[in-house]
C-alpha positions as CSV (number, residue, x, y, z in Angstrom):
1,M,-76.3,-54.6,28.9
2,K,-78.3,-57.4,27.5
3,V,-81.6,-56.7,29.4
4,K,-81.3,-53.2,29.6
5,E,-81.2,-53.5,25.8
6,E,-84.1,-55.4,25.1
7,L,-86.1,-53.4,27.6
8,L,-85.2,-50.3,25.8
9,D,-86.1,-52.2,22.5
10,R,-89.4,-52.8,23.8
11,K,-90.1,-49.7,24.9
12,D,-89.3,-48.3,21.8
13,H,-91.7,-50.6,20.2
14,G,-94.5,-49.5,22.4
15,M,-93.8,-46.1,22.0
16,D,-94.3,-47.0,18.2
17,V,-97.2,-48.9,18.8
18,H,-99.1,-46.0,20.4
19,T,-98.0,-43.5,17.7
20,L,-99.7,-45.6,14.9
21,I,-102.7,-46.9,16.5
22,T,-103.8,-43.6,17.7
23,G,-102.6,-41.8,14.6
24,S,-104.7,-44.8,12.3
25,S,-107.7,-47.3,13.9
26,E,-108.2,-48.3,10.1
27,K,-107.9,-52.6,10.3
28,I,-108.0,-55.3,7.9
29,T,-108.4,-58.7,8.2
30,L,-105.5,-61.2,7.8
31,A,-107.4,-64.8,6.2
32,V,-104.5,-67.3,6.7
33,G,-103.7,-70.7,5.8
34,E,-106.2,-73.5,4.1
35,K,-109.0,-72.7,6.0
36,A,-108.2,-69.1,6.1
37,K,-108.2,-68.4,9.8
38,P,-109.2,-64.9,10.5
39,I,-106.7,-62.8,12.3
40,S,-107.4,-58.7,12.8
41,C,-104.8,-56.3,13.0
42,H,-104.1,-52.6,12.6
43,K,-103.0,-51.9,9.4
44,A,-100.3,-49.5,10.3
45,L,-98.7,-51.9,12.5
46,L,-98.2,-54.3,9.5
47,G,-97.4,-51.7,7.5
48,F,-94.7,-50.0,9.5
49,F,-93.1,-53.2,11.0
50,S,-93.2,-55.2,7.8
51,K,-91.4,-54.8,4.2
52,F,-93.9,-57.5,2.8
53,F,-97.1,-55.7,4.5
54,E,-96.0,-52.4,3.6
55,S,-95.8,-53.2,0.0
56,A,-99.2,-55.3,-0.5
57,L,-101.1,-52.5,1.9
58,Y,-99.5,-49.6,1.0
59,G,-97.9,-49.6,-2.5
60,S,-98.7,-48.9,-6.0
61,F,-101.0,-51.6,-6.8
62,A,-102.7,-51.9,-3.1
63,E,-106.6,-51.3,-2.9
64,A,-107.6,-48.1,-0.3
65,S,-110.9,-49.9,0.5
66,Q,-108.9,-53.5,1.2
67,T,-110.4,-55.2,4.1
68,E,-109.1,-58.3,4.0
69,M,-105.9,-59.8,2.9
70,R,-105.8,-63.8,1.9
71,L,-102.3,-65.7,2.8
72,P,-103.4,-69.2,2.3
73,E,-99.6,-70.7,2.8
74,D,-98.9,-69.3,5.9
75,D,-99.0,-71.0,8.9
76,P,-102.3,-69.4,11.4
77,E,-100.5,-69.9,14.9
78,L,-97.4,-68.1,13.4
79,M,-99.1,-65.3,12.0
80,S,-100.5,-64.8,15.4
81,E,-97.8,-64.7,17.4
82,F,-96.2,-62.2,14.4
83,V,-99.1,-60.2,15.1
84,A,-99.3,-60.5,19.3
85,W,-95.7,-59.2,18.8
86,L,-96.1,-56.4,16.7
87,Y,-98.7,-55.0,19.7
88,S,-96.9,-56.0,22.7
89,G,-93.4,-56.5,21.9
90,Q,-92.9,-60.0,22.7
91,S,-94.2,-63.1,21.1
92,P,-96.1,-65.8,22.7
93,S,-92.9,-68.3,22.6
94,Q,-90.8,-65.6,24.0
95,I,-93.0,-65.2,27.1
96,D,-93.1,-68.8,27.3
97,L,-89.4,-69.1,27.3
98,E,-89.2,-66.0,29.8
99,E,-91.8,-68.2,32.3
100,E,-89.5,-71.3,31.9
101,E,-86.5,-69.6,33.1
102,Y,-88.0,-67.8,35.8
103,C,-89.3,-71.4,37.0
104,E,-86.3,-73.4,36.0
105,Q,-86.1,-76.7,38.1
106,E,-83.2,-79.2,37.9
107,P,-83.6,-81.7,35.1
108,E,-84.5,-85.3,35.4
109,P,-81.8,-87.5,34.7
110,A,-83.7,-89.2,31.5
111,A,-84.1,-86.2,30.1
112,D,-80.7,-84.9,30.1
113,C,-79.3,-87.4,27.9
114,I,-82.3,-88.1,25.4
115,L,-84.0,-86.0,23.1
116,V,-86.9,-84.4,24.6
117,R,-90.0,-84.1,22.2
118,E,-91.1,-80.9,24.2
119,D,-87.4,-79.1,23.6
120,I,-87.9,-79.6,20.0
121,E,-90.8,-78.2,19.4
122,R,-90.0,-75.1,21.2
123,E,-86.9,-74.7,19.4
124,M,-88.9,-75.7,15.9
125,R,-91.5,-72.8,16.3
126,M,-88.6,-70.3,17.6
127,L,-86.7,-71.1,14.1
128,S,-89.9,-71.1,12.3
129,L,-91.1,-68.1,13.8
130,W,-87.4,-66.4,12.6
131,I,-88.3,-68.0,9.2
132,L,-91.6,-66.1,9.1
133,A,-89.7,-62.5,10.2
134,D,-87.4,-62.9,7.1
135,K,-90.0,-63.9,4.8
136,L,-92.1,-61.1,6.3
137,G,-89.2,-58.3,5.9
138,S,-89.3,-57.8,9.7
139,P,-85.8,-57.4,10.9
140,R,-87.2,-56.3,14.3
141,L,-88.7,-59.6,15.2
142,A,-86.1,-61.9,13.6
143,N,-83.7,-59.9,16.1
144,N,-85.6,-60.5,18.8
145,T,-86.5,-64.1,18.0
146,M,-82.9,-64.5,17.0
147,R,-81.8,-63.3,21.0
148,C,-84.1,-65.9,22.4
149,I,-82.6,-68.8,19.8
150,L,-79.2,-68.0,21.1
151,H,-80.3,-68.2,24.5
152,M,-82.1,-71.7,23.9
153,Y,-78.5,-73.1,22.0
154,Q,-76.5,-71.9,24.9
155,E,-78.6,-74.5,27.2
156,S,-79.6,-77.0,24.5
157,F,-77.8,-78.3,21.1
158,S,-79.2,-78.3,17.3
159,T,-80.9,-81.4,16.3
160,S,-81.0,-82.7,12.8
161,F,-84.5,-81.7,12.6
162,E,-84.0,-78.1,13.1
163,A,-80.8,-78.3,11.2
164,E,-83.3,-79.4,8.2
165,L,-85.5,-76.6,8.9
166,V,-83.5,-74.1,8.5
167,F,-81.7,-75.0,5.3
168,N,-85.0,-75.7,3.6
169,N,-86.6,-72.7,4.6
170,T,-83.6,-70.1,4.2
171,A,-81.6,-68.6,2.1
172,P,-77.7,-68.4,1.4
173,G,-76.2,-66.2,3.7
174,S,-78.8,-65.5,5.8
175,K,-78.4,-64.9,9.6
176,L,-79.7,-68.2,10.9
177,R,-78.3,-70.3,8.4
178,L,-75.0,-68.4,9.7
179,L,-76.0,-69.5,13.0
180,F,-76.8,-73.2,12.4
181,R,-73.4,-73.7,10.4
182,D,-71.5,-72.3,13.8
183,I,-73.5,-74.2,16.1
184,I,-73.3,-77.4,14.3
185,A,-69.1,-76.7,14.3
186,A,-69.5,-76.0,17.9
187,D,-71.8,-79.0,18.7
188,G,-69.8,-81.9,16.4
189,P,-73.4,-83.6,15.7
190,L,-71.9,-86.5,14.6
191,L,-69.8,-87.4,18.0
192,L,-72.0,-89.5,20.7
193,G,-70.7,-87.4,23.4
194,R,-72.0,-84.0,22.6
195,R,-72.3,-81.0,24.5
196,G,-76.1,-80.4,26.3
197,S,-77.0,-79.5,29.7
198,G,-74.1,-79.5,31.4
199,K,-73.8,-83.5,30.1
200,E,-72.7,-86.0,27.6
201,H,-75.4,-87.1,24.8
202,Q,-75.7,-90.3,23.7
203,D,-78.2,-90.4,21.0
204,K,-77.3,-92.8,18.3
205,S,-80.7,-93.0,16.6
206,E,-80.1,-88.8,16.1
207,S,-76.6,-89.7,15.1
208,E,-78.1,-91.7,12.0
209,R,-80.7,-88.8,11.3
210,W,-77.8,-86.5,10.8
211,L,-76.0,-89.0,8.7
212,L,-79.3,-89.9,6.5
213,L,-79.7,-85.8,6.4
214,L,-75.9,-85.5,4.6
215,A,-76.8,-87.9,2.5
216,K,-79.1,-85.8,1.2
217,G,-76.4,-83.2,0.4
218,G,-77.6,-80.1,-0.6
219,D,-76.9,-76.3,1.0
220,L,-76.3,-77.4,4.5
221,V,-73.4,-80.0,3.2
222,K,-71.9,-77.2,1.2
223,D,-72.1,-74.4,4.1
224,C,-70.8,-76.7,6.8
225,V,-68.5,-78.9,5.7
226,M,-65.3,-76.4,6.0
227,T,-66.2,-76.1,9.8
228,G,-66.8,-79.7,9.9
229,F,-69.2,-82.4,11.8
230,T,-67.0,-83.9,14.4
231,T,-64.5,-81.5,15.8
232,P,-66.8,-79.8,18.5
233,I,-65.5,-76.2,19.7
234,K,-64.3,-76.6,23.7
235,D,-63.6,-73.1,24.4
236,Y,-66.9,-71.5,25.4
237,E,-65.4,-67.6,24.2
238,E,-65.8,-69.5,20.8
239,Q,-69.4,-70.6,20.7
240,P,-71.8,-69.1,18.9
241,F,-73.8,-68.0,21.7
242,C,-71.1,-66.2,23.9
243,T,-72.1,-62.7,24.3
244,H,-69.3,-61.2,22.0
245,N,-70.3,-63.3,19.2
246,R,-74.0,-62.8,19.2
247,G,-73.7,-59.4,16.9
248,K,-72.7,-61.0,13.6
249,Y,-76.3,-62.9,14.0
250,I,-78.6,-59.9,14.2
251,E,-80.3,-58.2,11.1
252,K,-79.3,-54.4,10.8
253,I,-82.3,-52.3,10.8
254,E,-82.3,-49.9,7.8
255,S,-83.1,-46.1,9.0
256,K,-86.7,-45.1,8.1
257,P,-88.5,-42.7,8.6
258,S,-90.6,-42.4,12.8
259,A,-94.0,-43.8,12.9
260,K,-95.0,-40.7,12.9
261,D,-93.6,-39.6,9.5
262,W,-94.4,-42.7,8.3
263,L,-97.9,-42.1,9.1
264,K,-97.7,-38.8,7.5
265,Q,-96.9,-40.5,4.4
266,K,-99.5,-43.5,4.3
267,H,-102.0,-41.5,5.3
268,P,-102.0,-37.9,4.6
269,P,-105.9,-37.3,4.6
270,E,-106.4,-38.6,8.0
271,V,-103.4,-37.8,10.0
272,A,-101.9,-34.9,8.0
273,D,-103.7,-31.9,10.0
274,E,-104.1,-33.7,13.3
275,P,-102.5,-32.5,16.0
276,W,-99.5,-35.0,17.3
277,T,-98.8,-36.2,21.0
278,E,-95.5,-37.3,21.1
279,I,-93.8,-39.3,23.5
280,T,-90.4,-39.1,24.3
281,T,-87.7,-40.6,26.9
282,K,-84.3,-40.0,27.6
283,K,-81.7,-42.7,27.0
């Protein structure tokens, strides 16, 4: 069911992309980060899949002749992932994760009982992509990324680095915060024996980092104090990544005009009188 749902999502995404880029060829360059890295993208894709870009590029104060938009505070690599997802329905990080699944090998014994830098970097990147999707008002990308995050933590466990990233960059009540509160409750991060890759982790330095993080107080402590840090959930059915629990971490997609109707609203001179060829599929 999960695979079928994801395939249908990608198919719908592909049909929307086809409609948008054939209906409007206009592009804009995003100048991202301190060095203003240029990233070119169809304007219609940005506006249709992101509330932030829809407001910035099509709002009442937007300039019709705008060909460049500066985003100095954003990460160029993450923005490139977002643009890649716009066109394909998959981010490079998601593709890398799926490739790892197909080429999965038995882990080395040492890698199974300590924190692995590559795993942490992969997880931090996926979490950062969700944070960007939330910032840009792109619930489709957020949900696409959340499914990957849930899969990651089914095989791994949360770290203090990841918890700090999430609680420093999300708003109270966000789906990612909710997930981390539940993951922390499931893992019991202050225990030396923890869930992870089928064996217990004995990383004392990570426990010490958790204590330092908790000493800072803030939203992490407020959100998680009721569910606990030392009482891991052992029943698999209660784990946050269990299939029947995943829905609570998925953003609700608000109804909006179809890609065709949206284009007619945003680009009336260019597309209003043109014939349309619409792709339809049976579900």
